[in-house]
Biotite code that builds the C-alpha atoms (Angstrom):
import biotite.structure as struc

atoms = struc.array([
    struc.Atom([15.689, -35.821, 21.885], chain_id="A", res_id=1, res_name="MET", atom_name="CA", element="C"),
    struc.Atom([15.612, -31.799, 21.727], chain_id="A", res_id=2, res_name="ALA", atom_name="CA", element="C"),
    struc.Atom([14.478, -29.711, 24.945], chain_id="A", res_id=3, res_name="ARG", atom_name="CA", element="C"),
    struc.Atom([12.152, -27.149, 24.401], chain_id="A", res_id=4, res_name="THR", atom_name="CA", element="C"),
    struc.Atom([13.769, -23.441, 24.794], chain_id="A", res_id=5, res_name="ASN", atom_name="CA", element="C"),
    struc.Atom([11.389, -21.750, 27.025], chain_id="A", res_id=6, res_name="TYR", atom_name="CA", element="C"),
    struc.Atom([13.078, -18.964, 27.098], chain_id="A", res_id=7, res_name="SER", atom_name="CA", element="C"),
    struc.Atom([13.240, -18.149, 23.675], chain_id="A", res_id=8, res_name="PHE", atom_name="CA", element="C"),
    struc.Atom([9.683, -19.043, 23.233], chain_id="A", res_id=9, res_name="GLU", atom_name="CA", element="C"),
    struc.Atom([9.102, -16.422, 25.701], chain_id="A", res_id=10, res_name="LYS", atom_name="CA", element="C"),
    struc.Atom([11.129, -13.880, 24.186], chain_id="A", res_id=11, res_name="ARG", atom_name="CA", element="C"),
    struc.Atom([9.541, -13.937, 20.874], chain_id="A", res_id=12, res_name="GLN", atom_name="CA", element="C"),
    struc.Atom([6.142, -13.993, 22.277], chain_id="A", res_id=13, res_name="LYS", atom_name="CA", element="C"),
    struc.Atom([7.297, -10.699, 24.167], chain_id="A", res_id=14, res_name="GLU", atom_name="CA", element="C"),
    struc.Atom([8.395, -8.891, 21.002], chain_id="A", res_id=15, res_name="ILE", atom_name="CA", element="C"),
    struc.Atom([5.023, -10.210, 19.079], chain_id="A", res_id=16, res_name="ALA", atom_name="CA", element="C"),
    struc.Atom([3.099, -8.702, 21.701], chain_id="A", res_id=17, res_name="LYS", atom_name="CA", element="C"),
    struc.Atom([5.372, -5.284, 21.976], chain_id="A", res_id=18, res_name="LYS", atom_name="CA", element="C"),
    struc.Atom([5.167, -5.158, 17.746], chain_id="A", res_id=19, res_name="LYS", atom_name="CA", element="C"),
    struc.Atom([1.360, -5.539, 17.985], chain_id="A", res_id=20, res_name="LYS", atom_name="CA", element="C"),
    struc.Atom([1.102, -2.953, 21.271], chain_id="A", res_id=21, res_name="GLN", atom_name="CA", element="C"),
    struc.Atom([3.261, -0.491, 18.906], chain_id="A", res_id=22, res_name="GLU", atom_name="CA", element="C"),
    struc.Atom([1.138, -0.769, 15.734], chain_id="A", res_id=23, res_name="GLU", atom_name="CA", element="C"),
    struc.Atom([-1.972, -0.472, 17.960], chain_id="A", res_id=24, res_name="LYS", atom_name="CA", element="C"),
    struc.Atom([-0.364, 3.066, 19.552], chain_id="A", res_id=25, res_name="LEU", atom_name="CA", element="C"),
    struc.Atom([0.295, 4.244, 15.947], chain_id="A", res_id=26, res_name="LYS", atom_name="CA", element="C"),
    struc.Atom([-3.387, 3.412, 14.644], chain_id="A", res_id=27, res_name="ARG", atom_name="CA", element="C"),
    struc.Atom([-4.577, 5.319, 17.474], chain_id="A", res_id=28, res_name="ARG", atom_name="CA", element="C"),
    struc.Atom([-2.331, 8.315, 16.787], chain_id="A", res_id=29, res_name="ARG", atom_name="CA", element="C"),
    struc.Atom([-3.101, 8.178, 12.788], chain_id="A", res_id=30, res_name="GLU", atom_name="CA", element="C"),
    struc.Atom([-6.852, 8.192, 14.046], chain_id="A", res_id=31, res_name="LYS", atom_name="CA", element="C"),
    struc.Atom([-6.698, 11.195, 16.533], chain_id="A", res_id=32, res_name="SER", atom_name="CA", element="C"),
    struc.Atom([-4.867, 13.246, 13.850], chain_id="A", res_id=33, res_name="GLY", atom_name="CA", element="C"),
    struc.Atom([-7.560, 12.555, 11.410], chain_id="A", res_id=34, res_name="GLN", atom_name="CA", element="C"),
    struc.Atom([-10.341, 12.914, 13.738], chain_id="A", res_id=35, res_name="GLY", atom_name="CA", element="C"),
    struc.Atom([-10.656, 16.320, 13.873], chain_id="A", res_id=36, res_name="ALA", atom_name="CA", element="C"),
    struc.Atom([-11.380, 16.523, 9.936], chain_id="A", res_id=37, res_name="GLY", atom_name="CA", element="C"),
    struc.Atom([-13.150, 13.166, 9.433], chain_id="A", res_id=38, res_name="ASN", atom_name="CA", element="C"),
    struc.Atom([-15.863, 11.681, 11.243], chain_id="A", res_id=39, res_name="SER", atom_name="CA", element="C"),
    struc.Atom([-16.564, 8.782, 9.298], chain_id="A", res_id=40, res_name="LYS", atom_name="CA", element="C"),
    struc.Atom([-13.715, 6.767, 10.761], chain_id="A", res_id=41, res_name="GLY", atom_name="CA", element="C"),
    struc.Atom([-15.734, 6.944, 14.175], chain_id="A", res_id=42, res_name="ALA", atom_name="CA", element="C"),
    struc.Atom([-18.750, 5.575, 12.660], chain_id="A", res_id=43, res_name="GLU", atom_name="CA", element="C"),
    struc.Atom([-17.191, 2.195, 11.713], chain_id="A", res_id=44, res_name="GLY", atom_name="CA", element="C"),
    struc.Atom([-15.282, 1.683, 14.916], chain_id="A", res_id=45, res_name="GLU", atom_name="CA", element="C"),
    struc.Atom([-18.586, 1.149, 17.156], chain_id="A", res_id=46, res_name="GLY", atom_name="CA", element="C"),
    struc.Atom([-19.513, -2.187, 15.304], chain_id="A", res_id=47, res_name="GLU", atom_name="CA", element="C"),
])
């Protein structure tokens, strides 16, 4: 029976977490760039 490779799973989890965080930062930068001219984006965020 094969043993579970916990270090591989941990690394994959870290990579996914980092990717998600980078996407979140990207959305924030885009939002802040558009926020000055577009107030409609801020309305939907509060829900």
